[in-house]
GULUM-951119 format. One record per residue (C-alpha): residue in three letters; x, y, z. Coordinates in steps of 0.1 Angstrom, whole numbers, m for minus. Layout:
ATOM residuo  east north    up
ATOM     ala     X     Y     Z
...
***
This chain:
ATOM residuo  east north    up
ATOM     met   170   m29   406
ATOM     ile   164   m12   377
ATOM     gly   183    22   370
ATOM     asp   162    54   363
ATOM     glu   182    54   323
ATOM     val   172    16   320
ATOM     arg   133    25   329
ATOM     cys   133    53   310
ATOM     leu   147    30   275
ATOM     leu   119     3   286
ATOM     ser    93    25   286
ATOM     ala   100    46   257
ATOM     val   102    11   235
ATOM     pro    70     0   230
ATOM     tyr    66    39   210
ATOM     arg    94    37   191
ATOM     ile    82    m2   181
ATOM     thr    52    17   172
ATOM     ala    66    44   154
ATOM     ala    85    19   131
ATOM     arg    53    m1   125
ATOM     glu    41    32   113
ATOM     leu    71    39    87
ATOM     cys    68     2    73
ATOM     asp    32     5    67
ATOM     gly    37    39    48
ATOM     gly    65    22    29
ATOM     ala    93    38    44
ATOM     phe   109     0    44
ATOM     glu   147    14    48
ATOM     lys   136    38    81
ATOM     ala   120    10    98
ATOM     glu   147   m11    95
ATOM     ser   170    14   110
ATOM     ala   150    20   136
ATOM     leu   142   m16   148
ATOM     arg   175   m28   146
ATOM     ala   183    m1   169
ATOM     ile   163   m12   192
ATOM     val   171   m47   193
ATOM     arg   207   m31   198
ATOM     glu   201   m15   225
ATOM     leu   179   m43   234
ATOM     cys   202   m67   236
ATOM     glu   228   m50   263
ATOM     glu   244   m68   286
ATOM     his   232   m42   313
ATOM     leu   195   m51   308
ATOM     pro   175   m72   330
ATOM     asp   166  m106   318
ATOM     ser   127  m103   330
ATOM     val    98  m113   310
ATOM     pro    89   m77   300
ATOM     val   123   m71   287
ATOM     glu   119  m102   270
ATOM     arg    86   m94   254
ATOM     leu   100   m66   240
ATOM     arg   130   m80   224
ATOM     phe   109  m105   208
ATOM     ala    84   m75   194
ATOM     ala   113   m57   177
ATOM     arg   127   m90   164
ATOM     arg    92  m101   148
ATOM     asp    88   m64   136
ATOM     leu   122   m65   126
ATOM     ala   115   m95   102
ATOM     glu    84   m82    91
ATOM     val    96   m51    75
ATOM     leu   125   m77    62
ATOM     leu    95   m92    45
ATOM     ala    81   m65    30
ATOM     lys   114   m56    12
ATOM     ala   111   m94    m3
ATOM     asp   146  m103    20
ATOM     tyr   135  m135    26
ATOM     gly   168  m153    41
ATOM     ala   174  m122    59
ATOM     ser   141  m127    80
ATOM     glu   137  m165    82
ATOM     glu   172  m163   100
ATOM     leu   160  m136   124
ATOM     leu   126  m157   127
ATOM     leu   143  m189   137
ATOM     thr   169  m173   165
ATOM     ala   138  m149   181
ATOM     gly   118  m188   182
ATOM     glu   146  m203   197
ATOM     his   151  m175   221
ATOM     val   110  m173   233
ATOM     ala   111  m215   233
ATOM     arg   140  m205   260
ATOM     thr   126  m173   279
ATOM     leu    93  m172   281
ATOM     gly    85  m212   268
ATOM     ala    75  m235   236
ATOM     gly    35  m228   251
ATOM     ser    37  m188   250
ATOM     met    15  m163   232
ATOM     glu    49  m152   213
ATOM     ala    58  m185   202
ATOM     ala    25  m190   182
ATOM     val    32  m156   168
ATOM     cys    61  m166   157
ATOM     ala    54  m196   144
ATOM     asn    22  m174   128
ATOM     asp    50  m155   111
ATOM     leu    71  m181    93
ATOM     gly    45  m196    84
ATOM     val    36  m165    62
ATOM     leu    71  m165    56
ATOM     tyr    71  m201    42
ATOM     lys    38  m195    22
ATOM     his    58  m165     1
ATOM     leu    83  m185    m6
ATOM     gly    57  m213   m18
ATOM     arg    72  m237    10
ATOM     phe    36  m248    16
ATOM     arg    42  m282    35
ATOM     glu    65  m262    60
ATOM     ala    38  m229    63
ATOM     arg    16  m257    73
ATOM     glu    33  m265    97
ATOM     met    39  m237   112
ATOM     tyr     2  m225   110
ATOM     thr    m5  m259   129
ATOM     arg    19  m251   157
ATOM     ala    10  m215   162
ATOM     gly   m27  m233   165
ATOM     leu   m23  m259   190
ATOM     ile    m8  m231   213
ATOM     leu   m34  m203   204
ATOM     glu   m66  m226   210
ATOM     trp   m53  m229   248
ATOM     thr   m41  m194   254
ATOM     ala   m67  m168   231
ATOM     pro   m92  m191   211
ATOM     gly  m114  m160   201
ATOM     gly   m86  m130   199
ATOM     his   m64  m108   178
ATOM     glu   m36  m138   166
ATOM     met   m65  m163   163
ATOM     ala   m81  m141   134
ATOM     thr   m46  m131   121
ATOM     leu   m44  m179   118
ATOM     leu   m73  m178   101
ATOM     his   m68  m152    76
ATOM     asn   m32  m171    67
ATOM     leu   m48  m205    71
ATOM     gly   m75  m190    39
ATOM     gly   m40  m175    22
ATOM     leu   m24  m208    20
ATOM     ala   m52  m229     7
ATOM     his   m54  m201   m16
ATOM     gly   m17  m200   m32
ATOM     met   m24  m243   m28
ATOM     gly   m49  m239   m52
ATOM     arg   m76  m252   m30
ATOM     pro   m97  m222   m29
ATOM     ser  m131  m239   m14
ATOM     glu  m108  m252    18
ATOM     gly   m99  m213    27
ATOM     glu  m128  m201    23
ATOM     his  m144  m212    60
ATOM     his  m115  m197    76
ATOM     ala  m109  m167    57
ATOM     arg  m151  m161    66
ATOM     arg  m142  m165   101
ATOM     ala  m116  m148   108
ATOM     val  m136  m117    93
ATOM     glu  m161  m125   115
ATOM     leu  m140  m124   146
ATOM     arg  m118   m97   137
ATOM     thr  m150   m74   129
ATOM     ala  m161   m80   167
ATOM     leu  m131   m74   182
ATOM     his  m120   m42   162
ATOM     gly  m153   m31   141
ATOM     ala  m160   m32   100
ATOM     ser  m141     0    94
ATOM     his  m109   m14   110
ATOM     val   m80   m18    86
ATOM     his   m76   m52   100
ATOM     val  m113   m61    87
ATOM     ala  m100   m46    57
ATOM     ala   m76   m71    49
ATOM     asp   m93  m103    60
ATOM     leu  m122   m92    32
ATOM     ala   m92   m86     9
ATOM     asn   m83  m121    18
ATOM     leu  m119  m134    15
ATOM     gly  m124  m118   m16
ATOM     ala   m91  m136   m33
ATOM     leu  m108  m173   m25
ATOM     leu  m141  m160   m33
ATOM     glu  m128  m144   m67
ATOM     ala  m104  m182   m69
ATOM     gln  m139  m200   m72
ATOM     gly  m163  m175   m95
ATOM     lys  m181  m161   m68
ATOM     leu  m174  m130   m87
ATOM     asn  m202  m102   m69
ATOM     glu  m187  m106   m38
ATOM     ala  m157  m110   m42
ATOM     gln  m157   m74   m61
ATOM     ala  m176   m64   m26
ATOM     cys  m149   m76    m7
ATOM     phe  m119   m57   m25
ATOM     his  m144   m29   m31
ATOM     arg  m148   m21     4
ATOM     ala  m112   m30    14
ATOM     val   m96     0    m6
ATOM     glu  m125    21    11
ATOM     val  m113     8    44
ATOM     phe   m74    11    35
ATOM     glu   m77    45    15
ATOM     arg   m94    63    45
ATOM     ala   m67    52    65
ATOM     tyr   m37    60    45
ATOM     gly   m42    77    12
ATOM     arg   m47    62   m20
ATOM     ala    m5    60   m18
ATOM     his    m8    29    m2
ATOM     his     5    m9   m11
ATOM     glu   m32   m23     6
ATOM     val   m48    m3   m18
ATOM     ala   m25   m13   m50
ATOM     val   m28   m48   m40
ATOM     asn   m68   m45   m36
ATOM     leu   m68   m25   m70
ATOM     ala   m51   m54   m88
ATOM     asn   m78   m77   m72
ATOM     leu  m101   m55   m86
ATOM     ala   m88   m61  m122
ATOM     ala   m84   m98  m116
ATOM     val  m123   m97  m112
ATOM     ala  m129   m74  m141
ATOM     glu  m105   m98  m162
ATOM     arg  m126  m129  m154
ATOM     arg  m157  m111  m164
ATOM     gly  m144  m100  m196
ATOM     asp  m145   m62  m190
ATOM     trp  m106   m58  m207
ATOM     val  m105   m18  m207
ATOM     thr  m115   m18  m167
ATOM     ser   m87   m44  m161
ATOM     glu   m62   m34  m177
ATOM     gly   m68     6  m165
ATOM     leu   m66    m9  m125
ATOM     tyr   m36   m32  m136
ATOM     arg   m21    m5  m143
ATOM     glu   m28    16  m115
ATOM     ala   m17    m7   m91
ATOM     leu    14   m10  m107
ATOM     glu    22    26  m111
ATOM     leu    20    28   m74
ATOM     gln    37    m4   m65
ATOM     leu    67     8   m86
ATOM     gln    61    38   m66
ATOM     leu    61    23   m31
ATOM     ala    82    m7   m37
ATOM     gly    98     0   m67
ATOM     thr   106   m30   m97
ATOM     ala   124   m56   m76
ATOM     his    98   m69   m54
ATOM     pro    82   m98   m54
ATOM     gln    43   m81   m53
ATOM     thr    46   m54   m81
ATOM     met    63   m84  m105
ATOM     arg    30  m104   m96
ATOM     thr     8   m76  m110
ATOM     leu    32   m65  m139
ATOM     gly    24  m110  m146
ATOM     asn   m13  m104  m137
ATOM     leu   m13   m76  m167
ATOM     ala     8  m101  m190
ATOM     his   m12  m127  m185
ATOM     leu   m44  m100  m197
ATOM     tyr   m23   m91  m228
ATOM     leu   m19  m127  m237
ATOM     val   m60  m130  m232
ATOM     val   m65   m99  m258
ATOM     gly   m42  m112  m283
ATOM     arg   m17   m87  m276
ATOM     arg    13  m113  m275
ATOM     glu    46   m90  m278
ATOM     glu    37   m72  m251
ATOM     ala    26  m102  m229
ATOM     val    62  m120  m234
ATOM     ala    77   m86  m229
ATOM     ala    64   m82  m198
ATOM     tyr    67  m119  m182
ATOM     arg   106  m114  m191
ATOM     arg   108   m94  m174
ATOM     val    92  m109  m142
ATOM     val   116  m135  m148
ATOM     ala   143  m113  m153
ATOM     thr   138   m90  m117
ATOM     leu   126  m124   m99
ATOM     glu   157  m145  m109
ATOM     pro   179  m134   m85
ATOM     leu   156  m125   m58
ATOM     val   140  m161   m49
ATOM     pro   135  m194   m48
ATOM     ala   137  m206   m85
ATOM     asp   100  m225   m73
ATOM     his    78  m191   m63
ATOM     pro    49  m192   m79
ATOM     val    50  m159   m95
ATOM     leu    87  m171  m109
ATOM     arg    73  m206  m115
ATOM     ser    43  m191  m134
ATOM     ala    60  m164  m155
ATOM     arg    84  m191  m167
ATOM     arg    55  m216  m181
ATOM     his    39  m189  m197
ATOM     leu    69  m180  m215
ATOM     leu    74  m218  m226
ATOM     glu    35  m224  m237
ATOM     ser    43  m192  m260
ATOM     asp    72  m216  m273
ATOM     leu    98  m184  m263
ATOM     pro   126  m182  m243
***
């Protein structure tokens, strides 16, 4: 028998989780983390029933908290939380549940961020086996396809990822419509794979559309807008349009510094890309200063083999500088 107080708590949790997600989407990571930690604590109190609806709420709160920690680049805490959530889900909801697939997918994202590509692929494979049975045409399958495309890009195999990325766009458009932010994220993912293959016109169209959708939804000062401005900068650089490229990189970097601060891998990724542009146009001293800043910032934050850190170190070595 569930009392009125417990019933009230449980009915409010989905709305509180949604509010925390919106805080995270807006870059208010500390507030989102605080809100989600409070929800997790309340849902773990002993007087709550161990029912399927409660277990799903517990997982949703833990999963979103792990996502906030990932956004803050607190990779260790995010991994620990997801591993714990995955073990709990397997015991309470089943190893073949949708929640188990989502947890594996999220771990894959984390491992991809860390450059642990083999582990990422293992997690995505586990998620795919579940989703093929439970929801082959659903939102989570589209997310998995998106992530498989991103993994291929991270591994330097963009042609392998293009098919997955195109399927993600098609599936998500059918689910949500062409102007949804999830579709914009899929377009950005596809654009990155196309840009890496030199398919610049289509890549640019993907990034422009992504910026339009994200800016309409969130305003200009948003991390997704910044990421896609940096993507457009990369296309301009590939075309030899140095002035446009630098302007876009600088705008993206300014937004990321404002939203996430210096000590964030995505900010440093953009700075590293700007440094590469400086090298290309012969502004060696500025390039070296930027690469040194990337290395100094990321060394305490990420593993030694993190792709952005590794790239910055490689460029410094190639420049025969410490």
